[in-house]
N, C-alpha and C positions, 0 to 999 in steps of 0.2 A: 467427388465425394467429400473432399476437404471443404469445398465451398458450401455444400449443403449443411455441414456441421456448424459452420459459422452463421448460418441463417441467410446466406446470400446465394441467390440462384444465378446460373449463367445467363439467363434472360435479362437480369438486371444490368449486367455488363454490356450486353448487346444494345440495349436502349439508351443507356447512359443517363437516364432521367431527364433528357432534353429532347425537344422537337428537332427533327432533322429536316432542314430546309435545303433543297438543292438550288444552286444558282448563286449569283453574286448578290451580296447584301451590302448596302452602304452603312458606314458607322454613324453614330449619332452626330447631329450637326455641329456640336461643339468640338468633337474630335476631328471631324472633316475640316473645319475651319483652321485648326492648328496644322494639320497635315498639308492643306492646300495653300497655306500662307506663303508669300514669296520669301525666298532665302535672303539673308543679309548679304549685300554686295561685298566683294573682295576689293581691296585697294592695292595698287602697285604704283610706286613712286620711281621716276627715272633716276639714273645714277647722278645726274647733275642737280636733281631736285626741282627742276623747272616744269615737269609734267606729272600729272596724276591721272591714273587710269582706273575707272570704276568698272569692275567685271561682275555681271549678274549671271548666275547659273540658273538654268530652268529648274522647276520643282520636280517632284516625283513624276515618273512617266504615267500615262493614262493606262487603264486596264487593256485598251486596244493595243498599245505598244508592248505591254508586258506579255500579252497572249499571242502576239504575232508569230508566225512560223519562222524558224531559223534552222539552218544547217550547221551542224557541229563537225568541223573538219580540222584535225590536227590542233585541237585546243582553241580554235577560233570559232566564234559564232557569226555566221554569215547570213545576211538577209537575202533570201532568194529573189526578192522583187528588185533589189538594187545591186546585188552582187557586192555589197559593201559590208562593213561591220554592222552587226545587229544592234549593238549598244555603243553608240559613239558619244564621247564626252563633248558637249558643246558649251560654249561661253558666249553670252550676248554682251555686246559693248554698246 
C-alpha cells in the first residue's frame, strides 16, 4: 500500500527497468583488454645480488576454471578430478 501511494508498483521492482538476459555475457572489448592484459612481472634479487629472477603470474582464471566443480571439505576446496586444491597459486618462470 505504501508503494502505491508513492506511485511505484511492485511490478516496477520486479522488472527493474532492464532486460534480463540469462547466460554469460562478455564485457565491452576495451574492458576485456584491460582485464586480459598480462600482469607486471615480479622481481626477486638473490642475497649476493648476482642473480635476478623474473616471476610472471598468470592472469585471471577462465570462466571454465571458475565454474569447475569443487568439493568443500574442512575449509579446503578440492578439485574432484585431480584430488588436489581447486585454486592453486602458480608462478611461471
